[in-house]
C-alpha positions, 0 to 999 in steps of 0.5 A: 527840464523837458528831459528829466524823469522823476521817479518816486517810490522805486529804488535804483536797484529795482529800476535797473532790474525792471529795465533788464527784464524789459530788455530781455523781453524785447530781445526774445520777441525779436528772436521769435519774429526772426525764427518765424521768417525762416519757416518753410512754407508750402505753395498754398501757404504762400498763396494765402500770404500773398493773396494770389492764385497758384498760377501767379505763384508758378509764374513768379517762381518760373521767372525767378522772382520767388526762390523755391526749393524742390523736395521730390515733386513738391515745392517749398518756399522760405518765408523770409525770401517770399517777403523779400521778393515783395521788396524787389 
């Protein structure tokens, strides 16, 4: 009796349609979160995200703890890699 769900006032087709809509929303939200993780960040943005100063970011980059990408004289970071560096 604990695992039973009683639905009143909804047809089987309406239930299926509501489940499909809910699943699409969950899938779309997970895609949006993944896109945000792949965004490119500046040094200032990384420092704000990690609540560190630029010299600390420079040291972690120099040591290879946080991968950076150079474009001319500027450094950029991938948000997913910055977050991954916290796990290691």
